[in-house]
C-alpha positions, 0 to 999 in steps of 0.5 A: 547378879540376874538385874546385871545380867539384864543391864549387860543383855541391853547393852548388848543389843543397843551395840549390836542394833546400833543404838538406832532405837526410833525416836520421833526426830530420828523417824522424820525424813529430812526438809526438801529444798525449796521447789523451782517455784519458791526459789524465784522468791530471790529476785529483785521484782518479788521482793519489791512486791513484798516491801511495797504492799507492807506483805514482806512480813507474812513469810517471817510471821509464820517463821516464828509461829512454826518456831513456837510450835511445840507439837504437830498439831501446834503446827497445823494450827499455826499454818491454817491460821496464818494462811487464812489470815493471808487470804483475808489480808489480801482480799481486804487490801484489795477491797480499800479496807485496812492499810495498804501497807505501801505505795503498790495498788489495792488491785495487786493480785502479786502481793498475796502470790509471792507472800503464799511462795513466802510462807510455802518455802518455810514450811517445807524447810522448816526442822522441828525438833519433834520431827516431821514425816512426809505425810505431815509435812505435806499435810501441813503445806495443804492446810496452808494452801487451802487456806490462803487461797479462800479455797475452805471459806466459801460460804453464802448467808442463809435465807431467800432472795439472793443468788449465789455466785462461784467465781475462781481465779489463777496466781500468775504465771510464765514468770520466767518470761517476766517476772513482774507478771501480774494474773487479772483473774487472780486480781478480780477474785480478791477483789470480788470476794465476799461482795454483793452486785445488784441485778434486775433480779435482786442481790447476788452475793460472790464467792471466790477462791484461787487455783495454783499454775501446777499439773500435780495440783490439778491431778491431785483433785485440788479443784473438785474438792474445793468445788464439790460441796458448793456446786449444788447450792450456787446458782451460777459459776464461772471460772477465770484465766488470762486469755488472749490480748486485747479481748474476753472469750466466753469459752464454748467448749473444754476438752479433755487434753493437758498440751504439755506447757510448762507450769510454775515449778517448769513442769510439763504434763501431756495426756488425757486429763486425769480424773476420777472414774476415767472408763466414763470421761468424755473428750469434751464439755461445754459451757453452760453460761448465757454466752449469747447474753453476754456477749450482746451486752456491753460491758466494758471497754474489751470486746467478748467474744463467744469462743467456739474453736476447739482443735480435734483428731476426728473419728478414725482420723490421726491428726489434730484439725482445728474446727472453728465451731466446735467438736465433731461427734466422736473426735478426740480432744487436743485443745478446748478453746481456752486451749490445752493448758490449765486454764482449758483443764479447770473448765473441763473439771469444773463443768465435767463436775457440773455434770456429773452432779447432775447440774447440767441443765440446771446450773449456768456454769463456764469459763472466761478468758480475760485479756493479757494484763499488759504493761504502758508501753516502754516498760520492761524494767518497772514493777508497775505503771499508771496504764498497768493498774487502770488494765487490771482495775478495767479488767476486774469491773468487766468481770464483774459486769458479765458476772451481773449479765450472767445472773439476770440472764440466767 
């Protein structure tokens, strides 16, 4: 009788609570929809780029690995492994190792970009039987992003007599303007990762990583997290992005301002660059790259400029003013030499980190803007052409030459 009362009591409690005893699956959050950036994957140009490089197998491979995962831990290991495999495959392809996978030129950075988006979409929309919380899904995405961008594999050989150079690039952007766009800074990162250049002072090893074109990632300190362990150990660093038509620029000054231009998720942000300890945040940071030596050297077919211009609100003023020779004392930043978008922001964050680590006087570092990567005249539909490839290869070669000059002059 007592046993019967217990069973009836349990049944009554279950009825009162609607049988809502939590399980891993019911406690998990529903999978979110693909982002704006991921939704572009279905268009014809990205699919052609993936097919013509052989990278169309990447996202399906991750999907199979996730399907085989029986726990969050297994899923975490799978996304990190597959992300690192993608980065290594892209670097190997760019540097002529292994199969090309198709007729798209090896120097192309776009297979990495679109394949990564296929992977992040798989993780974002995956609904395992064991369930995922929002925090677990975010951690999977974070691990995938870091691994597939080379951010967690930066490393240099031990020993003396080898200079250490750190270079960063970016994803393609403004894709709603032209879905075919490539970013020469990302292509440069792939081409130079792990390579050695010979300088007058001996060999210099280059390590690279690529960053997203998304405001929120930068607010989440992705730049600082990737660079902080390495800046005290390197001899030179430069962030690189695509800039102006027909020219390279060594950006002298970086500003603490976001200008609001939309990112790859079609999100704009306007305001002061958000950093830790904002009370000590400067309005401006400066390059410590040897800009005079770089601009004086013959590094390639594109001219290289020492760009000193900024836009500021002068002390006591209310309206922005362009200053060709740099900021005036007490002014408020509205654009660095590299503008007010994420290229300026990565330069600002990297050089601010350099300064907060006490390295301003000893570590050469700053930002290089490459020429805009242009298609051949009349090409408005094809994903590649000979002039497009030539321009990208020339930009990569010239960045490499700029690094050599910078290393020798530092």
